N, C-alpha and C positions, 0 to 999 in steps of 0.2 A: 439228276444232271450232275456230273464230275467237275465241269469247269466250263466258263465260258470267256471268249475273247472277242474283242470288238476292233474295228478298222475303220478310219475316216478315210475316204478316198474320194477324188473327183470322178473316176468312174472305175468300174471292177477292172481287174487286171485280165486281159484278153485269153491268157494261157490257163491262169489258176483261179480266178475271182478274185482271191485275195493276194495281196503281194508277196513276193519271194522270202521275204523276211519273216512275214508272217506264218506262211508255210512251215519253214524251219522250225519256229516257235510251237506250231501247232503239232508237228510230229513229234516233238520233244515231250509236249503235254499228253499225248496218246500214249507214247513209251512210258512216261513216267505214272499215269493213271491207270493204265490198262484198259483204257476205253476201246470198245469194238465197232462203235460208230461216231460219225462226226455229221452233225446237223448244220447245214448254213441256211439262215434267214435270207434267202434271195434266190431267183430261178436261175440256175447254171446252165449253160450250154453243154451239149453231150462231151465237146473236147474238154470244157472244164472240168467236168464232173471225174473223166478218166484220169486227166493229169493230176488231179488233187487225189485220186485214190491211189495213183503209182507212187505220188511223193509219201502220203502218209500210211501206207499199206493197211488201211482198214476201209470199211465201207463208209461211203459218203453220201448222205440224203440230203436233197434241197429242199425247198420250202414247198414245191410243189408235191414232191413224193411224199412228204410227210402229211399233208392235207389229204392227198388221195388214199393213204393209209388210214386215217381217222375215219373216212367217210367209209371205208370198205369195211370197218369195224361196225359202223351204225346202221348200214343199210339193210333193212329188214324184208321190204316186199320185193317181188321179182323186177319190177320196173327199177327200183332203186339200186338193186344189185347190178342188173343189166347196165344202168346209167355210170356207177361206178366203174364197173369192168370196161366199158368202152373208154372212158377217162384214161384207165391205167393202161390199157393197150396203147392207146394213141401217144402216150408219154413214153412207154416202153419202147416202141418201134424206132424212136429216134436216138435211143441209147442202148441199142445191142451191141454187146462186146465180147470179147472172149478172154479168157486167161490163157496166158502162154501161147496164143494165136490159133486155139483150137476153133474158133468160128470162122477163121478165113481159110480153113482147108477145103479143098475139093471133094465132093462126096460123088462117088461113081455108084453105078447099080449093084455093085458086088462088094460094097463095103462091109467090114468084119461087123457082125451084128446087126445087120440089116439097116445101118443108118441110111443106106440111099433109098430104100423102098418109100415111095411117095413124093420122092424127088423129081427134078426135071431131068434127070439122068446126068451121065458124066458131065463135069464142068460146072455145076452148080454148087456154090460154096454154103457151108453151113448156115452162115450169116443170112444169105439169100433164101435159103430153105425157111428159116426161123421168120424171116421177114415177111414171107408169102404166107405162112400159116398164120400170122397176126392179122394181115390184110384180109384173109379169108373169115377169121373170127370177127373182125370188126364188121365186115359186111353183114354177116349174119345177126350181130348185135343191132347193128342199125335198122335190120328189117323186123327184129323182135320189137324195138322200141317204137317204129312205125305203125305197127299193128296195134300197140298198147295206146299209143297216141290217138290213135283213131276211136278207141274206145272211150277214152277221156274226152276227146271232141265230141262225141255222141251225147256224153251226159252233160257236159256244158252247154251245147245246143238245146238240148231237152230243157235246162233250166231258164235259157234265153227264151224259149219258145213259151214257158209260162212266166216271162217277165219277173223270174225272181232274181233281186239284185244280188250282187257277189261282194263280200269284203275280204281282201286278204292281208294277213297279218305277216310282215316282213321285218327283217332288220339284223343287225349284226348278230353274230353267233353267241349264244349265252346270254342273251338280253331278257330272257324271259318270255318267249312268244308263247311256247306251250303252256305256260303257268296262266298266262293271260287268256289264252284261248279258252282254258278249263274254268276260270274266273267268268269270262264273259258268257259262255255257252251250257256250261257243266258238262263238257266233252268228256273227262275221262280220259286225257291224252298223257301218255308217258311223260312224266317230267323228270329230267337228270340235270345236276350241275356239271355238265360236261360240253366239250366244244362239238359242234355239229350233232346232238342228240337227236335231232329231228332231220331226216332225210326224205321221208315219204309223206307227201302232203295229207293232211287229215282235212276233210270239208265236213262241217256240220250245219244242220238247218237250225235256224233260231227265229224268234220272232220280236217284233219292236212292241212297245209298251202298248200301241194302239192296234197290233194284231197283225202288221204286215209281215210276212215271212222273207227272209234273206239268208244267204250262206255265209259262213265264214271259215276260212282256210288257213291252217298254219302251212309256212314253207320254210324250206332249207336255209339256215343262216348263212350270211354273207361275211366276209372278211376283206381286209385291205387286199387290193391287187389281186382278186379271187382268179386262180389260174385259168387260162383259155380254155384248157381242156373240159374243165369243169363246167364253164358257162355254156360251152356247145354241147357236153352230154348231158346237161340239166335243162337244156333250153325248153324242152316241152313242160317239165315242171314249174320252170320259172315264168312260163308264159300264164300260169294262173294268176301271176300278179299283174302283168300287161293287161289281161283281158278283164280285171276286176273293175268295178264300179268306185271302190274306194279302197286305200292302202293305209293299213294302220301301221305306221313305221315305228316300231318299238326301238327305244334307245336305252341302254343301261345308265341311270342316272348317278350311279355310284361309281361307273368307270372313271379311271385317270384321266381319259380323253373323248368324253363322250361326242363332241364335235368332230373329231376324227372319225368315229364310228358312223355318224350321220353322213358325213362327205363320202366316205367308202360305199356306203349301201346305195346312195344317189349315183355314184358312178356306174356300179352295176344295172341299177334302173334303166339309165340312159342306154347301156348297152343292150338292154333286152326290150327297149321301148316303151318303158313303164313310166317315164318321167312326165308324160302328160295325165297320168291318172290323178285324180283328186288325192290329197294326203293329209291325213291327221297324225301328227307326231305325239305318240304315247311315250312319256317320260317314266319308265319303271323303276322298281327298288328304291322308292321313294323312302323307306323304311330305313334304309342304310345309306342314303346319300346326303351330302353337305348341302344344308339350305341354302347358302350361298351360291352353290353350284346349280340347284334347281331354279333360284331367281335368275341365274344368268342364262339358263337355257329358254327358260319361259320368255324373256325379254328377246331372245334370238330367235325364236320359233313361236310367233304369237298364236299361230294354229295349233296349240298343244294341248294336252291334258297331263297332269301328274298321278299316277297310281302306283299302288304296291300290289303286285297279282299275289304276295305272300299273306298280306294281312286283310286285303280288300279294300283298302284306302283308295277312294277315288274312282272305283268301279262304277259306280252310279252316274257319275260324271262322264265317265268315257262312254257308258253305253248312250247317254243322251246325246252327247256329241256326234256318236256313229249315225243315230236315228236322224239328227239334223242334217247330216251329210249325204245321207241316201239320195239316191236320184227320186225325185216326185214323179207320179205320172202324169202324163201330157195333157190329158183331155178331161176338161170339167164337164159332170154330167148331172141331171135330174132326171130320176126315172121313176116310174110307178110301176113295181113289179107285183104281179099277182102273186098270192100266197103260196100257190104251188111250184113257183119258181124261188123257192128258198134257197136253190144250189147258187142261184145268180148273186143273191145278196151276198151268201158265204163268200163267193169269189172276189166280190169288191172288197169285202173285210180282208181276206188274205193278202190281194196282190195289189189293192189300190187303197185310196185314202176315203174313209168316211167320215163326212161333217156333220151330217143328220140323218136319222130316220123317224119318220112318222109314220106310225101303223092307221090306215083309213080303212072306210068301208070297201074301197076297191082293191086294197092292196098296200103293199110297203111304199111310201115317198121316200126315196133316197137320194140324198146331194153328197156329191164328193167328186174324187178324181180317180180315173183309172186309165190303164194303157190303150193303146189303140186297138189291138186285138179283142180285148173286152168290150171296147166302145162299139164296135160291130155288132158283137151280139147282143148289146142292149139297146141296138137302134129301134127295134120294135116298141120299146117301151118308154123311150126317151119323151119327157116333157118338153124340156129345152137343152140344148147342147152348145158347147162351145171349145175353143183350145185357147191356150194361153201357152 
């Protein structure tokens, strides 16, 4: 970065976002430093973007475009790339413009170089052709994403059918979510000290200390005022958080404003309908954080644990807290299982809670809690049963 300027205003200038005097100062800085790009920490209207570029004579990028660009660099899966492209096209459609008016020319059927081919014939301007092509591409991407979403929904409903609880790891970008997933599950996920290093959700199966199976998913990092295009494009991915049984809300304890991070992420939770999901706050990077800040956060967030994904500090306590917060099966059972039905005993271990097992001459007498589907299968072997 060559130079930064700031301005305090009641509201942005409707024409150029920053005031007229600041625009002149910015133009001088650009000329003096030879900068080829100006980045604004705010969301600019298309007209503000055009006016600023016309005044400073170099490319102007607003906050949304910058975040989209970072996302594009990190998207690895087909779905991640399609989501980023959809967000970029939605953003670009509003900001089509031409240098020297070349986008406002009418393109006829015999335009030199065949520019009119594929157009709507004489009378359709270049900007209209571009907008139509973008709309066609957006529609195609939406169809592809709907298909990918169906695949994910199938996997999710399969987990639901087997009553496998799900935990989603969410939080501000670069808070250490992937490192935490690795520590909690030995998932071997790429860890990078970079904004938005994770775009493609990673789901891993893991087990509690008493043998119950659950899944844990890493999710895309959030930022304050997450651009609307991204929330829309990544809605199917973010729904992993809304559909989970527990959210591990990771916050960087060494960040200058951890409370601001917590508030920004909860703002997105509300937007995607995840604000009703039980939440455990995981204060990460304890090895680099100020102990006074950690104490302040613990007081502010009573349902929290302090960890360091880097050193392993607090990981055992975090796992214990996750296990305590996972939903418990709703049906209490006492069943005498014949020894040839070891498969049922195994399923009680995997998806239920076993309180005791007693091996008798007639079979295994097991007491515990299971979900309703398994309770139905155990019906012939029940000694007593009840709900609570």
